[in-house]
C-alpha positions in Angstrom: 44.1 55.4 45.4 40.6 56.3 46.7 40.4 60.0 46.2 37.2 60.3 48.2 34.4 57.9 49.4 33.4 55.1 47.1 31.3 51.9 48.1 33.6 49.2 48.0 37.1 48.3 48.9 40.6 48.4 47.3 42.4 45.0 47.1 45.9 46.3 46.7 49.2 44.3 45.7 52.5 45.5 44.5 54.4 44.0 41.6 58.2 43.9 41.0 57.9 42.8 37.8 50.7 49.9 29.1 48.5 49.2 31.3 46.2 46.3 31.4 42.5 46.6 32.6 39.9 43.8 33.5 36.5 43.8 35.0 33.7 41.4 36.0 30.1 42.3 36.8 28.1 39.3 37.9 25.0 39.0 40.1 26.3 35.7 41.4 29.2 37.3 43.0 32.9 38.0 42.2 35.5 35.4 42.7 38.4 37.6 43.8 41.1 35.0 42.9 39.7 34.7 39.3 39.8 38.6 39.1 43.4 38.6 40.3 44.4 35.9 37.9 42.8 37.7 35.0 44.5 40.9 35.9 47.8 39.3 36.4 47.7 37.5 33.1 48.3 41.2 31.8 51.3 41.8 34.0 53.5 42.5 30.8 51.2 45.5 30.1 51.7 46.9 33.5 54.8 45.7 35.4 55.0 48.7 37.8 51.8 48.3 39.9 48.6 46.4 40.2 45.4 46.7 42.1 41.8 45.6 42.3 38.5 47.2 43.5 35.5 45.2 44.5 32.0 46.6 45.2 30.3 46.4 48.6 27.9 43.9 47.4 30.8 41.9 45.8 29.1 41.8 42.4 31.4 44.2 40.6 35.2 43.8 40.4 37.6 45.9 38.5 41.4 45.3 38.1 44.4 47.2 36.8 48.1 46.5 35.9 50.0 49.8 35.5 53.0 50.8 33.4 53.9 54.1 35.1 54.5 57.0 32.7 53.1 60.0 34.4 53.3 60.6 38.2 55.4 57.5 39.2 54.2 57.7 42.8 51.6 55.8 44.5 49.2 58.7 43.9 48.7 57.3 40.4 47.5 53.9 41.7 44.5 52.2 39.9 41.7 51.4 40.2 41.0 55.0 41.3 37.8 56.1 43.1 36.2 59.5 43.2 32.8 59.7 44.8 30.6 57.1 43.3 32.8 56.6 40.3 35.7 54.0 40.1 37.9 53.8 37.0 40.5 51.5 35.3 42.3 53.1 32.5 44.7 52.1 29.7 46.6 54.7 27.7 47.5 58.3 27.9 45.6 61.7 27.8 48.2 64.0 26.2 46.3 67.1 26.9 45.7 66.3 30.5 47.5 69.5 31.8 45.1 71.6 29.8 42.0 69.7 31.0 43.3 69.8 34.6 43.5 73.6 34.5 40.0 73.7 33.1 38.6 71.5 35.7 40.4 73.5 38.4 38.6 76.7 37.1 35.4 74.7 37.5 36.2 74.0 41.2 37.8 70.7 41.1 40.9 69.8 43.3 43.6 67.2 42.6 45.5 64.8 44.8 47.9 63.6 42.1 49.8 64.6 38.9 48.3 61.6 37.0 46.2 61.8 33.8 44.0 59.0 35.4 42.6 61.5 38.0 42.0 64.1 35.2 40.2 61.6 33.1 38.0 60.5 36.1 37.0 64.1 37.0 36.5 64.9 33.4 33.8 62.2 33.3 32.3 63.3 36.6 32.1 66.9 35.1 31.0 66.2 31.5 29.8 62.5 31.3 30.3 60.9 27.9 30.8 64.3 26.3 34.3 64.2 28.0 35.4 61.6 25.3 35.3 64.5 22.6 37.7 66.6 24.9 40.3 64.0 25.1 43.5 64.0 22.9 45.0 60.7 23.6 44.9 57.0 23.3 42.7 55.3 25.7 40.5 52.4 26.7 38.8 52.9 30.1 35.9 51.7 32.1 34.1 53.5 34.9 31.7 51.9 37.4 29.1 54.2 38.6 27.9 52.8 41.9 25.0 55.3 42.4 23.5 54.4 39.0 24.7 50.9 38.9 26.1 51.3 35.4 29.3 50.8 33.6 30.6 53.4 31.1 33.4 52.4 28.8 35.1 54.2 25.8 37.8 53.7 23.3 40.1 56.3 21.6 39.2 57.7 18.1 41.4 55.4 16.1 41.5 52.2 18.3 45.1 52.5 19.6 44.1 50.8 22.8 42.0 47.6 22.9 38.8 46.8 24.6 37.4 43.3 24.4 34.2 42.2 26.2 31.8 39.4 26.8 28.1 40.1 27.5 25.6 37.5 28.4 22.4 38.2 30.4 23.4 39.9 33.7 27.1 39.1 33.4 29.7 41.4 31.7 33.3 40.8 31.5 36.0 43.0 29.9 39.8 43.1 29.4 42.6 44.6 27.3 43.5 41.3 25.8 41.6 38.1 25.0 43.9 35.9 27.1 42.5 37.5 30.3 39.0 37.1 29.3 39.4 33.4 28.2 40.4 32.7 31.9 36.9 33.2 32.8 35.0 30.0 33.1 31.9 31.2 31.3 33.8 32.2 28.1 34.6 29.8 25.4 37.7 29.9 23.2 35.6 28.7 20.2 37.1 30.3 17.0 35.0 32.8 15.0 34.8 31.4 11.6 33.7 34.8 10.1 37.0 36.4 11.3 39.0 33.4 10.1 37.5 33.7 6.7 38.3 37.4 6.5 41.8 36.8 7.7 42.8 34.1 5.2 41.1 35.9 2.3 43.1 39.1 3.2 40.0 41.0 4.1 39.9 43.5 7.0 39.0 42.0 10.5 40.0 44.6 13.1 37.8 47.4 12.1 34.8 45.3 13.0 33.0 44.5 16.3 33.9 40.9 16.3 37.1 39.0 17.2 38.8 35.7 16.4 36.9 34.3 19.4 33.2 33.7 18.9 32.1 35.0 22.3 34.3 38.0 22.4 33.4 41.3 21.1 35.4 44.6 20.5 34.2 48.1 21.4 35.0 49.8 18.1 37.1 52.9 17.8 35.6 56.2 18.5 32.8 54.7 20.5 31.6 54.6 24.0 29.2 52.2 25.7 27.0 51.8 28.7 25.9 48.5 30.4 23.5 48.4 33.3 22.6 45.7 35.8 19.5 44.6 33.7 22.0 43.5 30.9 21.1 46.4 28.6 24.1 47.3 26.3 24.1 50.7 24.4 26.9 51.6 22.1 27.3 55.2 20.6 29.8 56.8 18.3 31.2 60.0 19.9 33.4 61.1 17.1 33.8 60.9 13.3 35.4 62.9 10.4 33.3 65.5 8.7 32.9 64.6 5.1 32.0 67.9 3.7 34.6 70.1 5.5 37.0 71.8 3.1 39.6 74.4 4.1 40.6 77.0 1.6 43.7 78.9 2.4 45.6 81.4 0.3 48.4 79.1 -1.1 50.3 75.9 -0.6 52.6 77.6 1.8 49.9 78.2 4.2 48.7 74.6 4.2 52.3 73.3 4.9 52.7 75.8 7.6 49.5 74.9 9.3 50.4 71.1 9.1 53.9 71.9 10.5 52.4 73.7 13.5 49.9 71.0 14.2 52.4 68.3 13.8 54.9 70.1 16.0 52.5 70.4 18.8 51.3 66.7 18.4 54.9 65.6 18.9 55.4 67.9 21.8 52.5 66.8 23.8 53.6 63.2 23.2 56.9 63.9 24.6 55.2 64.5 28.2 56.6 61.8 30.2 58.3 61.1 33.5 60.2 58.1 32.1 62.8 57.9 29.1 61.4 58.6 25.7 62.6 57.7 22.1 61.8 57.1 18.6 61.1 54.2 16.3 63.3 55.1 13.2 62.8 53.1 10.0 64.6 55.8 7.7 61.2 56.7 6.0 59.7 60.1 5.8 57.3 59.6 8.6 59.6 58.3 11.4 62.3 60.7 10.2 59.9 63.6 10.6 59.2 62.5 14.3 62.9 62.0 15.1 63.9 65.4 13.6 61.0 67.2 15.2 61.7 65.7 18.7 65.3 67.0 18.2 64.1 70.5 17.8 62.2 70.3 21.1 64.6 68.0 23.0 65.0 69.3 26.6 68.5 70.1 27.6 67.7 68.3 30.9 67.2 65.0 29.2 69.8 62.5 28.3 70.7 62.2 24.6 67.9 61.4 22.2 67.7 57.7 21.3 66.3 56.1 18.1 65.5 52.3 17.6 65.6 50.7 14.1 65.2 47.3 12.4 68.1 46.4 10.0 68.4 43.6 7.4 71.4 41.8 6.0 69.2 39.9 3.5 67.0 41.1 0.7 66.5 44.7 -0.4 64.6 46.0 2.5 67.4 47.5 4.6 67.1 51.4 5.0 70.4 51.9 6.8 71.6 54.8 4.7 68.5 56.9 5.4 68.7 56.0 9.1 72.2 57.2 9.1 71.3 60.6 7.4 68.7 61.2 10.2 71.1 60.3 13.0 73.7 62.9 11.6 71.1 65.4 11.4 69.9 65.0 15.0 73.0 63.8 16.7 70.7 61.1 18.2 72.0 57.8 19.6 70.9 55.0 17.2 70.3 51.4 18.4 69.5 48.8 15.8 68.7 45.2 15.7 69.5 42.8 12.8 66.3 41.0 12.0 66.8 37.4 11.0 64.4 34.5 10.1 66.1 32.4 12.7 65.0 34.7 15.4 61.5 34.5 14.3 61.5 30.8 14.4 63.0 30.7 17.8 60.7 33.3 19.3 57.6 32.3 17.4 55.7 30.7 20.2 56.2 33.7 22.5 55.4 36.0 19.6 52.1 34.3 19.0 51.2 34.0 22.6 51.4 37.7 23.2 49.5 38.5 20.0 46.4 36.3 21.1 45.0 36.5 17.5 46.5 35.5 14.1 49.1 38.1 12.6 48.9 38.9 8.9 52.5 39.8 8.2 56.0 38.8 9.3 56.8 42.5 9.4 55.2 42.6 12.8 58.1 40.7 14.1 60.5 43.5 13.1 58.5 45.8 15.2 58.5 43.3 18.0 62.2 43.3 18.0 62.5 47.1 18.0 60.3 47.2 21.2 62.5 44.4 22.6 65.6 46.5 22.0 64.1 49.6 23.6 63.3 47.6 26.6 67.0 46.4 26.8 68.0 50.1 26.6 65.6 51.1 29.4 63.5 53.5 27.1 59.8 53.1 27.9 58.0 55.5 25.5 58.6 55.5 21.7 57.0 58.0 19.3 56.2 56.2 16.0 55.2 57.2 12.6 52.1 54.9 12.3 49.1 56.6 10.5 50.9 58.9 8.2 50.5 56.7 5.2 46.8 56.5 5.7 46.1 60.2 6.1 48.8 61.9 4.0 48.9 59.4 1.0 51.8 57.1 1.3 50.6 53.8 -0.2 51.0 53.9 -3.9 47.9 52.0 -5.2 45.2 53.6 -3.1 46.8 57.0 -3.0 47.3 57.4 -6.8 44.1 55.5 -7.6 42.1 57.8 -5.4 43.9 60.9 -6.7 43.2 60.0 -10.3 39.6 59.0 -9.5 38.9 62.3 -7.8 40.3 64.2 -10.9 37.9 62.2 -13.2 34.9 62.7 -10.9 35.5 66.4 -10.9 35.7 66.3 -14.7 39.3 67.7 -14.8 40.3 65.7 -17.9 43.5 67.8 -18.5 44.6 67.5 -14.9 44.0 63.8 -15.1 46.1 63.4 -18.2 49.0 65.4 -16.5 48.7 63.3 -13.2 48.9 60.2 -15.2 51.9 61.3 -17.2 53.6 62.4 -14.0 52.9 58.9 -12.5 54.5 57.3 -15.6 57.5 59.5 -15.4 58.2 58.5 -11.7 57.1 54.9 -11.8 57.4 53.8 -15.5 53.7 52.7 -16.2 50.5 54.2 -17.6 48.6 51.0 -17.2 49.3 50.6 -13.5 48.0 54.1 -12.7 44.8 53.2 -14.8 44.2 50.0 -12.9 44.7 51.8 -9.5 42.2 54.4 -10.7 39.7 51.8 -11.9 39.9 49.8 -8.7 38.4 52.9 -6.8 35.3 52.9 -8.9 34.7 49.1 -8.7 31.8 47.9 -6.5 33.2 46.3 -3.3 32.0 42.8 -4.2 33.8 42.9 -7.6 37.0 44.3 -6.1 37.1 41.7 -3.4 36.6 38.9 -6.1 39.4 40.3 -8.2 41.7 40.6 -5.3 41.1 37.1 -4.0 41.7 35.9 -7.6 45.0 37.9 -7.9 46.4 36.5 -4.6 45.3 33.0 -5.4 43.0 32.7 -2.3 39.6 32.4 -4.0 38.0 29.3 -2.5 40.5 28.9 0.2 37.7 28.5 2.9 36.4 25.0 2.8 32.9 26.3 3.6 32.5 29.9 2.1 31.4 32.5 4.5 30.1 35.9 3.5 32.4 38.9 4.1 31.6 39.8 7.7 32.7 43.4 7.6 31.8 45.1 4.4 34.4 47.8 3.8 32.0 50.2 2.1 29.1 49.9 4.7 28.1 53.1 6.5 30.9 55.3 4.9 30.5 59.1 5.2 29.5 60.7 2.0 32.8 62.2 1.0 32.8 64.2 -2.3 36.3 63.2 -3.0 37.2 59.5 -3.8 40.7 60.1 -2.5 39.2 61.0 0.9 37.0 58.0 0.8 40.1 55.8 0.2 41.9 57.5 3.2 38.9 57.0 5.4 38.6 53.3 4.5 42.4 52.7 5.3 42.0 54.7 8.6 38.9 52.9 9.8 38.6 49.6 8.0 41.5 48.1 6.0 44.8 49.3 7.3 45.1 51.1 10.6 43.0 48.9 12.8 45.1 45.9 12.2 48.4 47.8 12.4 47.3 49.3 15.7 46.5 45.8 17.1 49.9 44.5 16.2 51.6 47.5 17.6 49.8 47.4 20.8 50.5 43.6 21.5 54.2 43.8 20.4 54.8 46.9 22.5 52.9 45.6 25.5 54.7 42.3 25.4 57.9 44.3 26.3 56.1 46.8 28.5 56.8 49.6 26.1 54.3 52.5 25.2 54.1 53.6 21.5 52.8 57.2 20.9 51.5 58.2 17.3 51.6 61.9 16.5 50.1 61.4 13.0 47.0 60.1 14.7 46.5 63.2 16.8 42.9 64.0 15.9 43.6 67.7 15.1 46.2 66.5 12.4 43.8 64.0 11.0 40.8 66.5 10.8 43.0 69.1 9.2 44.3 66.7 6.5 40.7 65.5 5.6 39.8 69.2 5.1 42.8 69.9 2.8 42.0 69.9 -1.0 43.3 66.8 -2.8 45.7 68.7 -5.0 47.6 69.8 -1.8 48.1 66.1 -0.8 49.1 64.3 -4.0 50.6 65.9 -7.2 53.4 65.8 -9.8 53.5 61.9 -9.4 54.5 62.2 -5.8 52.9 60.9 -2.4 52.8 63.0 0.8 53.6 66.2 -1.0 52.1 68.3 1.9 54.3 66.5 4.5 57.4 67.0 2.2 56.8 70.6 2.0 56.2 70.9 5.8 59.3 69.1 6.6 61.6 71.1 4.2 64.7 72.2 6.1 63.7 69.9 9.1 64.5 66.4 7.7 67.5 65.5 5.4 66.8 66.0 1.7 67.9 62.6 0.9 64.9 61.3 3.0 62.4 64.1 2.0 62.9 63.4 -1.7 62.5 59.6 -1.5 60.0 58.1 -3.9 60.2 54.4 -2.8 58.1 52.9 -0.1 59.5 50.1 2.2 58.0 50.4 5.6 58.6 47.6 8.0 59.0 45.0 5.3 60.9 41.7 5.9 62.6 39.4 3.5 60.0 36.7 4.3 60.4 34.8 0.9 64.0 34.1 1.8 63.0 33.2 5.4 60.4 30.7 4.1 62.9 29.1 1.7 65.4 29.0 4.6 65.1 28.9 8.5 61.1 28.8 8.5 60.7 26.2 5.8 60.4 23.2 7.9 58.0 24.9 10.3 55.9 26.2 7.3 55.7 22.8 5.8 54.6 21.3 9.2 51.8 23.9 9.6 50.6 23.6 6.0 50.4 19.7 6.4 48.5 20.1 9.6 46.2 22.9 8.2 45.1 20.5 5.4 44.2 17.9 7.9 42.1 20.3 10.2 39.5 20.8 7.5 38.8 24.5 7.9 40.7 25.3 4.7 40.4 23.9 1.2 43.4 21.5 1.0 43.7 21.7 -2.8 44.0 25.5 -2.7 46.6 25.3 0.1 48.6 22.8 -2.0 48.4 25.1 -4.9 49.6 28.1 -2.8 52.7 26.1 -1.7 53.6 24.8 -5.2 53.1 28.4 -6.5 55.6 29.7 -3.9 58.0 26.8 -4.5 57.8 27.7 -8.2 58.8 31.2 -7.6 55.4 33.1 -7.5 55.8 36.0 -5.0 52.7 35.2 -2.8 54.5 34.4 0.5 52.0 36.4 2.6 49.2 34.1 1.8 51.2 31.1 3.0 52.2 32.9 6.2 48.4 33.5 7.0 47.7 29.7 6.4 50.6 28.7 8.7 50.0 31.3 11.3 46.4 30.4 11.5 47.2 26.7 12.1 49.7 27.7 14.8 46.8 29.8 16.4 44.3 26.9 16.2 46.9 24.7 18.0 47.3 27.2 20.7 43.6 27.9 21.3 42.5 24.3 21.1 
């Protein structure tokens, strides 16, 4: 839709088949068929509509595949032009109604009900400062024909991807690597730095590099400009304030404020012109979302739906907790039984849509949940991702950070009480002390100990330095607990989980929305005193208090942590064993990994040592090598 003017022309095509974005800037001219092919490789991300825009000089081309969520009419078509600005956009702006009203008061008029038009006019009004006003998940690019400049931005936590290639006066971008690799100037040569980090269980996704040597990633909370001279500038537009601490009267006020922020985060993520539902694991986070949605569920909508992964094998099934939430909300629950045989049968398709190696089989459970939602015609799913990282859900980093904070403050008596409470709930003083000590270790020492513990030290045939140091450029938090949370949020945990979630959902044309990553919720939680977040040997105490009377007590009082775990050890011993053996044998011949260490990992696994995750990374890496080569 051309809102007004714009030098260039729309190349429009309709597709029967959340959006996928692509772009090429090249002084040698745009091959329109190449742009279309790149765009349509992302048809799974946007099956409802497609379009392209090419500049008058035919040196700039922008494409979009659209999954229609808000304003299902042609008025929401992309790329969209306003004056000299043309946008392609992937994501959702949850506060678009509020921004729209503010822009109207400044004299702007609107021709659609889409958040894309709100985003485009926000940029025309405020420039790059518009990014700080957005509450949403997004990756977008805007070509400014007047200034011959591209502006691109990515949301605060990296929920939506933005890959790019920059060389000389050529710039190419896309939502996924597969589209970029279609361009003849871009090689699929693997990045050994990323591969080393991956097999050694170091973080990869919080960095600027990718698994492909020539492809970069725009980091979360950053924007960039690229001009026709080839000059590229990247800026951070948002970060967490390390010194901010909120002091309220008592614990009740903290829990009430969290409840109010969380309720609003859920409500604005329920804005949709298509069916919405919930991913429900039975844990505290997804249950909080399902029960909160129930409180605000419009009477005009059909019955609330939830989607769950279930297991008949192992000890990871959470059916009893799922059922308690269903009874509490009267929601309609759909579930899928996750089997190793299904992973083997769907492995090629799973790896194709993920583009880059996947670190855990648990992502296949998420894949099947999105597949189930598609079968049930539910397009949008609210999900609990992010709560563990900002509320303290993972035991080792949370209790380690909590105990370390007490020590740093000189609170010896409180430290002793906290350690006793940990032992009372989890049966060990020693484990708590180890977690605490790990927080104070220099990164290099911690990395070496972690590699030794998991048996992967020396796994790379040619050692490569850690490409993305975890402790580099960290804000100076006074609290070790907040430093731990920040690392998980920006380096070690969330970046990878968001990549996996994006690819699995996009493969099935579904859209996940994450209330716990609403920046208002995150900023509030980083300002809350540590003692309000962890205490009495329990994680997530603030969320437990905030959800009192809202979620079932049997869920609120849980002390175990399962997440989206799969019984992968049983799978590797059964339906996936032949494939694992084949990939491991081929991996040893490839010469990237140390064959002796690979053999030892396999013999340890066969001997009963519980390190199946390391073997999965080895096998998954080999499968990826075969695909890209």
